PDB file of N, CA, C and O in Angstrom, chain B, residues numbered from 101:
ATOM      1  N   UNK B 101     -16.977  -9.508  -0.838  1.00  0.00           N
ATOM      2  CA  UNK B 101     -16.527 -10.669  -0.956  1.00  0.00           C
ATOM      3  C   UNK B 101     -15.203 -10.927  -1.708  1.00  0.00           C
ATOM      4  O   UNK B 101     -14.349 -11.777  -1.452  1.00  0.00           O
ATOM      5  N   UNK B 102     -15.225  -9.907  -2.794  1.00  0.00           N
ATOM      6  CA  UNK B 102     -13.678 -10.312  -3.419  1.00  0.00           C
ATOM      7  C   UNK B 102     -12.642  -9.942  -2.579  1.00  0.00           C
ATOM      8  O   UNK B 102     -11.617 -10.614  -2.466  1.00  0.00           O
ATOM      9  N   UNK B 103     -12.886  -8.729  -1.879  1.00  0.00           N
ATOM     10  CA  UNK B 103     -11.941  -8.300  -1.002  1.00  0.00           C
ATOM     11  C   UNK B 103     -11.335  -9.515  -0.053  1.00  0.00           C
ATOM     12  O   UNK B 103     -10.138  -9.794   0.004  1.00  0.00           O
ATOM     13  N   UNK B 104     -12.423 -10.208   0.707  1.00  0.00           N
ATOM     14  CA  UNK B 104     -12.062 -11.200   1.408  1.00  0.00           C
ATOM     15  C   UNK B 104     -11.412 -12.552   0.952  1.00  0.00           C
ATOM     16  O   UNK B 104     -10.721 -13.349   1.585  1.00  0.00           O
ATOM     17  N   UNK B 105     -11.790 -12.557  -0.167  1.00  0.00           N
ATOM     18  CA  UNK B 105     -11.426 -13.863  -1.158  1.00  0.00           C
ATOM     19  C   UNK B 105      -9.762 -13.737  -1.692  1.00  0.00           C
ATOM     20  O   UNK B 105      -8.956 -14.665  -1.758  1.00  0.00           O
ATOM     21  N   UNK B 106      -9.544 -12.378  -2.022  1.00  0.00           N
ATOM     22  CA  UNK B 106      -8.014 -12.008  -2.797  1.00  0.00           C
ATOM     23  C   UNK B 106      -7.259 -11.218  -2.169  1.00  0.00           C
ATOM     24  O   UNK B 106      -6.053 -11.467  -2.167  1.00  0.00           O
ATOM     25  N   UNK B 107      -7.749 -10.082  -1.485  1.00  0.00           N
ATOM     26  CA  UNK B 107      -6.936  -9.031  -0.861  1.00  0.00           C
ATOM     27  C   UNK B 107      -6.495  -9.499   0.563  1.00  0.00           C
ATOM     28  O   UNK B 107      -5.285  -9.567   0.776  1.00  0.00           O
ATOM     29  N   UNK B 108      -7.413  -9.843   1.602  1.00  0.00           N
ATOM     30  CA  UNK B 108      -7.353 -10.163   2.815  1.00  0.00           C
ATOM     31  C   UNK B 108      -5.980 -11.338   2.899  1.00  0.00           C
ATOM     32  O   UNK B 108      -4.972 -11.114   3.570  1.00  0.00           O
ATOM     33  N   UNK B 109      -6.153 -12.361   2.230  1.00  0.00           N
ATOM     34  CA  UNK B 109      -5.335 -13.467   2.501  1.00  0.00           C
ATOM     35  C   UNK B 109      -3.955 -13.102   1.968  1.00  0.00           C
ATOM     36  O   UNK B 109      -2.971 -13.704   2.398  1.00  0.00           O
ATOM     37  N   UNK B 110      -3.816 -11.979   0.892  1.00  0.00           N
ATOM     38  CA  UNK B 110      -2.314 -11.756   0.564  1.00  0.00           C
ATOM     39  C   UNK B 110      -1.869 -10.538   1.293  1.00  0.00           C
ATOM     40  O   UNK B 110      -0.818 -10.084   0.839  1.00  0.00           O
ATOM     41  N   UNK B 111      -2.318  -9.953   2.188  1.00  0.00           N
ATOM     42  CA  UNK B 111      -1.951  -8.983   3.114  1.00  0.00           C
ATOM     43  C   UNK B 111      -0.726  -9.240   3.671  1.00  0.00           C
ATOM     44  O   UNK B 111       0.112  -8.351   3.820  1.00  0.00           O
ATOM     45  N   UNK B 112      -0.506 -10.676   4.074  1.00  0.00           N
ATOM     46  CA  UNK B 112       0.539 -11.152   5.034  1.00  0.00           C
ATOM     47  C   UNK B 112       1.856 -11.108   4.303  1.00  0.00           C
ATOM     48  O   UNK B 112       2.950 -11.077   4.866  1.00  0.00           O
ATOM     49  N   UNK B 113       1.628 -11.109   2.806  1.00  0.00           N
ATOM     50  CA  UNK B 113       2.872 -11.260   1.964  1.00  0.00           C
ATOM     51  C   UNK B 113       3.143  -9.960   1.432  1.00  0.00           C
ATOM     52  O   UNK B 113       4.088  -9.871   0.648  1.00  0.00           O
ATOM     53  N   UNK B 114       2.443  -8.872   1.733  1.00  0.00           N
ATOM     54  CA  UNK B 114       2.830  -7.496   1.162  1.00  0.00           C
ATOM     55  C   UNK B 114       3.960  -6.862   1.979  1.00  0.00           C
ATOM     56  O   UNK B 114       4.077  -7.171   3.165  1.00  0.00           O
ATOM     57  N   UNK B 115       4.755  -6.035   1.431  1.00  0.00           N
ATOM     58  CA  UNK B 115       5.863  -5.310   2.048  1.00  0.00           C
ATOM     59  C   UNK B 115       5.307  -4.131   2.738  1.00  0.00           C
ATOM     60  O   UNK B 115       5.792  -3.688   3.779  1.00  0.00           O
ATOM     61  N   UNK B 116       3.982  -3.487   1.964  1.00  0.00           N
ATOM     62  CA  UNK B 116       3.554  -2.139   2.553  1.00  0.00           C
ATOM     63  C   UNK B 116       1.877  -2.474   2.351  1.00  0.00           C
ATOM     64  O   UNK B 116       1.278  -3.051   1.443  1.00  0.00           O
ATOM     65  N   UNK B 117       1.533  -2.007   3.288  1.00  0.00           N
ATOM     66  CA  UNK B 117      -0.124  -1.895   3.241  1.00  0.00           C
ATOM     67  C   UNK B 117      -0.449  -0.494   3.473  1.00  0.00           C
ATOM     68  O   UNK B 117      -0.162   0.016   4.555  1.00  0.00           O
ATOM     69  N   UNK B 118      -1.051   0.205   2.507  1.00  0.00           N
ATOM     70  CA  UNK B 118      -1.637   1.560   2.844  1.00  0.00           C
ATOM     71  C   UNK B 118      -3.120   1.618   3.024  1.00  0.00           C
ATOM     72  O   UNK B 118      -3.956   1.355   2.160  1.00  0.00           O
ATOM     73  N   UNK B 119      -3.381   2.060   4.471  1.00  0.00           N
ATOM     74  CA  UNK B 119      -4.792   2.251   4.818  1.00  0.00           C
ATOM     75  C   UNK B 119      -5.501   3.098   3.716  1.00  0.00           C
ATOM     76  O   UNK B 119      -4.853   4.050   3.280  1.00  0.00           O
ATOM     77  N   UNK B 120      -6.608   2.901   3.266  1.00  0.00           N
ATOM     78  CA  UNK B 120      -7.323   3.519   2.323  1.00  0.00           C
ATOM     79  C   UNK B 120      -6.965   3.588   0.812  1.00  0.00           C
ATOM     80  O   UNK B 120      -7.512   4.319  -0.014  1.00  0.00           O
ATOM     81  N   UNK B 121      -5.925   2.678   0.581  1.00  0.00           N
ATOM     82  CA  UNK B 121      -5.368   2.414  -0.477  1.00  0.00           C
ATOM     83  C   UNK B 121      -4.804   3.742  -1.379  1.00  0.00           C
ATOM     84  O   UNK B 121      -3.930   4.486  -0.934  1.00  0.00           O
ATOM     85  N   UNK B 122      -5.352   3.904  -2.539  1.00  0.00           N
ATOM     86  CA  UNK B 122      -5.183   4.894  -3.357  1.00  0.00           C
ATOM     87  C   UNK B 122      -5.495   6.213  -3.078  1.00  0.00           C
ATOM     88  O   UNK B 122      -4.932   7.181  -3.590  1.00  0.00           O
ATOM     89  N   UNK B 123      -6.401   6.256  -2.257  1.00  0.00           N
ATOM     90  CA  UNK B 123      -7.180   7.456  -1.673  1.00  0.00           C
ATOM     91  C   UNK B 123      -6.501   8.042  -0.474  1.00  0.00           C
ATOM     92  O   UNK B 123      -6.959   9.049   0.065  1.00  0.00           O
ATOM     93  N   UNK B 124      -5.382   7.420  -0.025  1.00  0.00           N
ATOM     94  CA  UNK B 124      -4.493   7.890   1.059  1.00  0.00           C
ATOM     95  C   UNK B 124      -3.005   8.706   0.454  1.00  0.00           C
ATOM     96  O   UNK B 124      -1.863   8.258   0.353  1.00  0.00           O
ATOM     97  N   UNK B 125      -3.559  10.053   0.122  1.00  0.00           N
ATOM     98  CA  UNK B 125      -2.603  11.008  -0.645  1.00  0.00           C
ATOM     99  C   UNK B 125      -1.229  11.221  -0.015  1.00  0.00           C
ATOM    100  O   UNK B 125      -0.176  11.421  -0.620  1.00  0.00           O
ATOM    101  N   UNK B 126      -1.459  11.126   1.587  1.00  0.00           N
ATOM    102  CA  UNK B 126      -0.344  11.498   2.392  1.00  0.00           C
ATOM    103  C   UNK B 126       0.613  10.486   2.579  1.00  0.00           C
ATOM    104  O   UNK B 126       1.814  10.737   2.667  1.00  0.00           O
ATOM    105  N   UNK B 127       0.043   9.123   2.658  1.00  0.00           N
ATOM    106  CA  UNK B 127       0.970   7.823   2.551  1.00  0.00           C
ATOM    107  C   UNK B 127       1.611   7.601   1.256  1.00  0.00           C
ATOM    108  O   UNK B 127       2.773   7.223   1.107  1.00  0.00           O
ATOM    109  N   UNK B 128       0.845   7.839   0.413  1.00  0.00           N
ATOM    110  CA  UNK B 128       1.471   7.582  -1.247  1.00  0.00           C
ATOM    111  C   UNK B 128       2.633   8.695  -1.333  1.00  0.00           C
ATOM    112  O   UNK B 128       3.735   8.353  -1.761  1.00  0.00           O
ATOM    113  N   UNK B 129       2.393  10.051  -0.924  1.00  0.00           N
ATOM    114  CA  UNK B 129       3.494  10.891  -1.062  1.00  0.00           C
ATOM    115  C   UNK B 129       4.571  10.552  -0.297  1.00  0.00           C
ATOM    116  O   UNK B 129       5.666  10.748  -0.825  1.00  0.00           O
ATOM    117  N   UNK B 130       4.552   9.979   1.086  1.00  0.00           N
ATOM    118  CA  UNK B 130       5.570   9.727   1.768  1.00  0.00           C
ATOM    119  C   UNK B 130       6.406   8.456   1.185  1.00  0.00           C
ATOM    120  O   UNK B 130       7.623   8.310   1.301  1.00  0.00           O
ATOM    121  N   UNK B 131       5.614   7.675   0.615  1.00  0.00           N
ATOM    122  CA  UNK B 131       6.398   6.291  -0.126  1.00  0.00           C
ATOM    123  C   UNK B 131       7.099   7.042  -1.565  1.00  0.00           C
ATOM    124  O   UNK B 131       8.211   6.712  -1.977  1.00  0.00           O
ATOM    125  N   UNK B 132       6.452   7.837  -2.069  1.00  0.00           N
ATOM    126  CA  UNK B 132       7.223   8.100  -3.491  1.00  0.00           C
ATOM    127  C   UNK B 132       8.468   8.885  -2.860  1.00  0.00           C
ATOM    128  O   UNK B 132       9.551   8.523  -3.319  1.00  0.00           O
ATOM    129  N   UNK B 133       8.499   9.609  -2.165  1.00  0.00           N
ATOM    130  CA  UNK B 133       9.406  10.552  -1.435  1.00  0.00           C
ATOM    131  C   UNK B 133      10.604   9.595  -1.218  1.00  0.00           C
ATOM    132  O   UNK B 133      11.666   9.634  -1.839  1.00  0.00           O
ATOM    133  N   UNK B 134      10.250   8.707  -0.209  1.00  0.00           N
ATOM    134  CA  UNK B 134      11.348   7.888  -0.041  1.00  0.00           C
ATOM    135  C   UNK B 134      12.098   7.189  -1.133  1.00  0.00           C
ATOM    136  O   UNK B 134      13.327   7.116  -1.142  1.00  0.00           O
ATOM    137  N   UNK B 135      11.027   6.488  -2.398  1.00  0.00           N
ATOM    138  CA  UNK B 135      11.767   5.847  -3.293  1.00  0.00           C
ATOM    139  C   UNK B 135      12.571   6.929  -4.224  1.00  0.00           C
ATOM    140  O   UNK B 135      13.636   6.668  -4.783  1.00  0.00           O
ATOM    141  N   UNK B 136      12.015   7.952  -4.285  1.00  0.00           N
ATOM    142  CA  UNK B 136      13.049   8.994  -4.996  1.00  0.00           C
ATOM    143  C   UNK B 136      14.338   9.285  -4.403  1.00  0.00           C
ATOM    144  O   UNK B 136      15.369   9.392  -5.067  1.00  0.00           O
ATOM    145  N   UNK B 137      14.260   9.426  -2.995  1.00  0.00           N
ATOM    146  CA  UNK B 137      15.455   9.899  -2.395  1.00  0.00           C
ATOM    147  C   UNK B 137      16.348   8.340  -2.456  1.00  0.00           C
ATOM    148  O   UNK B 137      17.397   8.514  -1.835  1.00  0.00           O
ATOM    149  N   UNK B 138      16.299   7.486  -2.777  1.00  0.00           N
ATOM    150  CA  UNK B 138      16.991   6.106  -3.051  1.00  0.00           C
ATOM    151  C   UNK B 138      17.760   6.130  -4.218  1.00  0.00           C
ATOM    152  O   UNK B 138      18.843   5.546  -4.254  1.00  0.00           O
ATOM    153  N   UNK B 139      17.304   6.758  -5.196  1.00  0.00           N
ATOM    154  CA  UNK B 139      17.783   6.815  -6.677  1.00  0.00           C
ATOM    155  C   UNK B 139      18.989   7.911  -6.885  1.00  0.00           C
ATOM    156  O   UNK B 139      19.483   8.081  -8.000  1.00  0.00           O
TER     157      UNK B 139
END
């Protein structure tokens, strides 16, 4: 219920949506790598 009330409606405003959230190590590593390469 909390997901449907708070997370689902806000997804359309997100710049990035990571499937499986914090458990998706591959996606997180890719994002961290991209951020580090821009600095």
